[in-house]
PLY file of the C-alpha trace (Angstrom):
ply
format ascii 1.0
element vertex 109
property float x
property float y
property float z
element edge 108
property int vertex1
property int vertex2
end_header
13.44 8.26 0.45
15.47 5.40 1.95
14.85 1.95 0.47
13.81 0.60 3.86
10.05 1.20 5.67
10.60 3.62 8.48
10.65 1.92 11.68
6.63 1.16 12.82
6.24 4.28 15.02
7.42 6.79 12.24
4.42 6.60 10.40
3.33 9.73 8.70
1.63 12.64 10.78
-1.79 11.11 10.29
-0.88 7.37 10.76
-0.92 6.80 7.20
2.19 4.03 5.56
4.55 5.16 4.34
5.99 3.01 1.52
9.43 3.33 0.43
11.18 3.77 -3.13
11.35 -0.05 -3.43
8.51 -2.81 -1.42
10.84 -5.63 -1.71
10.10 -9.30 -0.40
12.41 -8.45 2.17
10.34 -5.53 3.62
7.51 -7.39 3.61
7.27 -8.29 7.48
7.49 -4.67 8.44
4.94 -3.83 5.53
2.25 -6.47 6.98
3.08 -5.33 10.72
2.09 -1.89 10.29
-1.35 -3.30 8.09
-2.28 -5.10 11.05
-2.19 -2.40 13.13
-3.90 0.21 10.85
-6.93 -2.60 10.65
-6.44 -3.20 14.29
-7.39 0.65 14.90
-10.57 0.84 13.23
-10.00 3.84 11.05
-9.55 3.94 7.47
-6.12 2.12 6.08
-4.07 4.93 3.96
-1.17 3.94 1.96
1.28 7.11 0.88
2.92 5.16 -2.30
4.29 8.80 -4.10
8.25 7.68 -3.66
7.28 4.51 -4.72
8.99 3.08 -7.76
8.74 -1.18 -7.49
6.39 -3.26 -5.10
7.85 -7.30 -4.97
5.12 -10.06 -5.22
5.31 -10.54 -1.59
4.24 -6.91 -1.01
1.79 -6.94 -3.65
0.16 -9.95 -1.70
-0.22 -8.31 1.47
-1.65 -5.32 -0.09
-4.52 -7.32 -1.62
-5.03 -9.09 1.51
-5.38 -6.25 3.25
-7.46 -4.49 1.49
-9.55 -7.47 1.38
-9.65 -7.79 5.05
-10.45 -3.54 5.31
-13.77 -4.70 3.04
-14.58 -6.81 5.59
-14.45 -4.95 8.59
-15.89 -2.08 6.28
-13.01 -0.25 6.80
-11.81 2.26 3.95
-8.65 1.31 2.34
-6.81 3.54 0.03
-3.34 3.89 -1.71
-2.75 7.38 -2.36
-0.31 9.30 -4.99
0.66 6.26 -6.69
2.84 6.57 -9.33
0.72 6.21 -13.31
3.45 4.03 -14.44
3.46 2.12 -11.29
-0.63 1.84 -11.49
-0.05 0.43 -15.29
2.94 -2.14 -14.07
0.05 -3.69 -11.43
-2.46 -3.16 -13.74
-0.51 -5.33 -16.32
0.15 -8.06 -13.74
-3.60 -8.79 -13.66
-3.49 -7.03 -9.88
-5.47 -3.44 -11.02
-8.78 -4.17 -10.01
-8.03 -5.84 -6.94
-6.13 -3.36 -5.20
-8.83 -0.64 -6.86
-6.56 0.61 -9.19
-8.27 -0.35 -12.33
-7.49 2.61 -14.03
-4.60 5.48 -13.76
-6.98 8.52 -13.79
-8.18 7.05 -10.50
-5.18 7.63 -8.12
-4.99 11.04 -6.83
-1.85 13.08 -7.71
0 1
1 2
2 3
3 4
4 5
5 6
6 7
7 8
8 9
9 10
10 11
11 12
12 13
13 14
14 15
15 16
16 17
17 18
18 19
19 20
20 21
21 22
22 23
23 24
24 25
25 26
26 27
27 28
28 29
29 30
30 31
31 32
32 33
33 34
34 35
35 36
36 37
37 38
38 39
39 40
40 41
41 42
42 43
43 44
44 45
45 46
46 47
47 48
48 49
49 50
50 51
51 52
52 53
53 54
54 55
55 56
56 57
57 58
58 59
59 60
60 61
61 62
62 63
63 64
64 65
65 66
66 67
67 68
68 69
69 70
70 71
71 72
72 73
73 74
74 75
75 76
76 77
77 78
78 79
79 80
80 81
81 82
82 83
83 84
84 85
85 86
86 87
87 88
88 89
89 90
90 91
91 92
92 93
93 94
94 95
95 96
96 97
97 98
98 99
99 100
100 101
101 102
102 103
103 104
104 105
105 106
106 107
107 108
């Protein structure tokens, strides 16, 4: 997969946000826009992280903020297909529980 996020109109066929292999600070603004659009649709926020290997600090902050906003709005917030090694890295940073990723077993392959 390309290291850049696709244009906003290139979400998955079911509206999922598809994250690239490396979600850097440079991509944070595009990710923020996608998350805002997803929350504005008053439906679940699904993020496909199957290709994601690294997530930068700004992107992690956005994901945490989006998860909190989804909870406030009563919307499901799901990060799907996250690689176990990425879940472990996020957990070691202390952000696993904030994103609902407390154990690798909770992530559906």
